[in-house]
N, C-alpha and C positions, 0 to 999 in steps of 0.2 A: 637134261644136261647133270651129269652126277656133282653133287657138293664136293670142294676140292679139303683134302685135310689140312691140318693147321700145318704139317711140316712142308707140303706140297704148294701152299699158299705162301709160306715165308720164302720157301726155295722162287717163286716165281718174282715177289716183290725184291729177291736179292739181285735175281737177273736183270730185271728191270733198272734197277739203280746200276750195275755193274757193267750194264752193256751198253752205257753211254759214250759215246767218243770223248767228249770232253773230261767224263768222269775219270776213263782210263787214261789219260793225258795227265792229268793233275795227279793223281796215285803213282803213276811210272815218275812223274819230276821229282816228287816226296819221298821216293824210294831212297834217294841219295842222302834224305836228313832235313832238317828244318828250314825253309825258305819263306821269305820276306813275300808278300803279295804281289810286287813288281817283279820278283824274280820266277814265280810261278807265271805269270802274264808272257814273260820272255820264254820260258821255257815250252809252253804248252804251244806257242805259236800265237797264230794269228785269231783271238778270241775278243769277242766283245766283252768289254770290261763286265757290262751287266749279267752276260750270261757268266763269266767266271766268277762273279759276285754270288749268283743265285746257286752255282753248283757247289761252290766253297762252302756255301750255308747249308746247302742239303746233304754234304758230306758230312758236315759236321753235326747235323740233326741227327745222322745217320750212326754217328760214333766212330768214322772212319777215320776223322781227322780231328786235329784239338787245335783251335785258336788262341794265340797268346797275344796279349796287347801291353808292348813296351814303353809305359809311360814317357820315359825319360829322352827316348829318343823319337816319339809318338809314329811308332811303325806296330805293323802285326806281323805275325809269325805264323806257320801253319806246319805241322808235322803230323805224321801218320802215327795213330793209336794203335794199340795190341791188335785189334782187329782188322784196321786196315793194313797193316802189314800182314796179316793171314790171306789178303787178298791179291799178293804180289803172286803166288805161286798159281793162281788161277788165270791171269794175264800171262803167265809162261807158258801155260799148256795150253791155251788159246793162241798163242802165237806158234808155238809147233804146231798144231792142229793145222793151223792155215798155211804154213808151210810146206806143211807134208800133203794137203789136198792140193796146191799149186802144183804136185808134180804130176 
């Protein structure tokens, strides 16, 4: 098997991250702006809290979202980073493709 180029390997890793159902739902929910954990949980639907916590940590690690702790309110907020915002057109393109493929 031929060795993957660095670009292809990076693309493969990006696809693995972005092709996840919960990742899609989380990024879509944050497209409108900064949200608290419970607001994300409501927006994405029936997600296990442990799963949501893991996905949020993974997205933060990948620099797609930023986590803000609010000490005075004992709350945590999340928002898309510049890189996370660049993923939005990818999801729009996938949605457009899906709609055209159903015809």
